[in-house]
C-alpha positions as CSV (number, residue, x, y, z in Angstrom):
1,X,40.5,106.4,127.4
2,X,37.6,107.9,125.4
3,X,36.0,106.6,122.2
4,X,34.5,109.3,120.0
5,X,32.0,108.1,117.4
6,X,30.8,109.9,114.3
7,X,27.8,108.1,112.6
8,X,27.4,109.1,109.0
9,X,25.2,107.8,106.2
10,X,28.0,105.8,104.7
11,X,30.6,105.2,107.4
12,X,30.9,105.2,111.2
13,X,34.2,106.7,112.2
14,X,35.7,105.9,115.6
15,X,38.5,107.8,117.3
16,X,40.3,106.4,120.4
17,X,41.7,109.1,122.6
18,X,44.3,108.6,125.4
19,X,44.0,111.8,127.3
20,X,44.0,114.6,124.7
21,X,45.9,112.5,122.2
22,X,44.1,110.8,119.3
23,X,45.7,107.3,119.5
24,X,43.8,105.5,116.8
25,X,41.0,105.9,114.3
26,X,39.0,103.4,112.3
27,X,35.9,103.3,110.1
28,X,33.3,100.8,109.3
29,X,30.3,100.6,107.0
30,X,27.3,102.1,108.7
31,X,25.3,99.0,107.7
32,X,27.8,96.6,109.3
33,X,28.5,97.8,112.8
34,X,30.7,95.1,114.2
35,X,34.3,94.2,115.0
36,X,35.0,96.4,118.0
37,X,37.5,95.0,120.5
38,X,36.9,95.5,124.2
39,X,39.5,97.7,125.9
40,X,39.6,99.8,129.1
41,X,37.2,102.6,128.0
42,X,36.2,105.4,130.4
43,X,33.6,107.1,128.2
44,X,32.0,107.1,124.8
45,X,30.7,110.1,122.8
46,X,28.6,109.7,119.7
47,X,27.7,112.3,117.0
48,X,25.2,111.0,114.4
49,X,23.3,112.2,111.4
50,X,21.5,108.9,111.2
51,X,19.1,109.0,114.2
52,X,17.2,105.9,113.1
53,X,20.2,103.8,114.1
54,X,21.2,105.7,117.3
55,X,19.3,103.2,119.5
56,X,21.2,100.3,117.9
57,X,24.6,102.1,118.2
58,X,23.8,102.8,121.9
59,X,22.8,99.2,122.6
60,X,25.9,97.8,120.9
61,X,28.3,100.2,122.6
62,X,26.7,99.7,126.0
63,X,26.8,95.9,125.6
64,X,30.4,95.8,124.3
65,X,31.9,98.3,126.8
66,X,29.4,98.4,129.7
67,X,29.1,102.2,129.3
68,X,26.1,104.2,128.1
69,X,27.3,106.5,125.4
70,X,26.6,110.2,125.4
71,X,25.0,111.5,122.2
72,X,26.1,115.0,121.3
73,X,23.8,117.1,119.2
74,X,23.6,120.8,118.3
75,X,21.2,121.1,121.2
76,X,23.6,119.9,123.9
77,X,27.0,120.7,122.5
78,X,27.0,124.4,123.5
79,X,27.6,125.4,119.9
80,X,25.4,127.9,118.0
81,X,24.5,126.6,114.6
């Protein structure tokens, strides 16, 4: 299982992948990051346009799932922008 996270100015959108299949999505207010339920998660990927809260997101996800999330940026995604 993989959780993909998109941190935006208004919402944080989560996608739960089982293999290549998107099994579930959910959103929460960027200002109220809470309510995640622990599941068997193998990895976490985060994209963010709000770098000032990346540290908090990283800490919350690591504490909740015991996994350090990978932050994807234009520098490490292998995509020319």
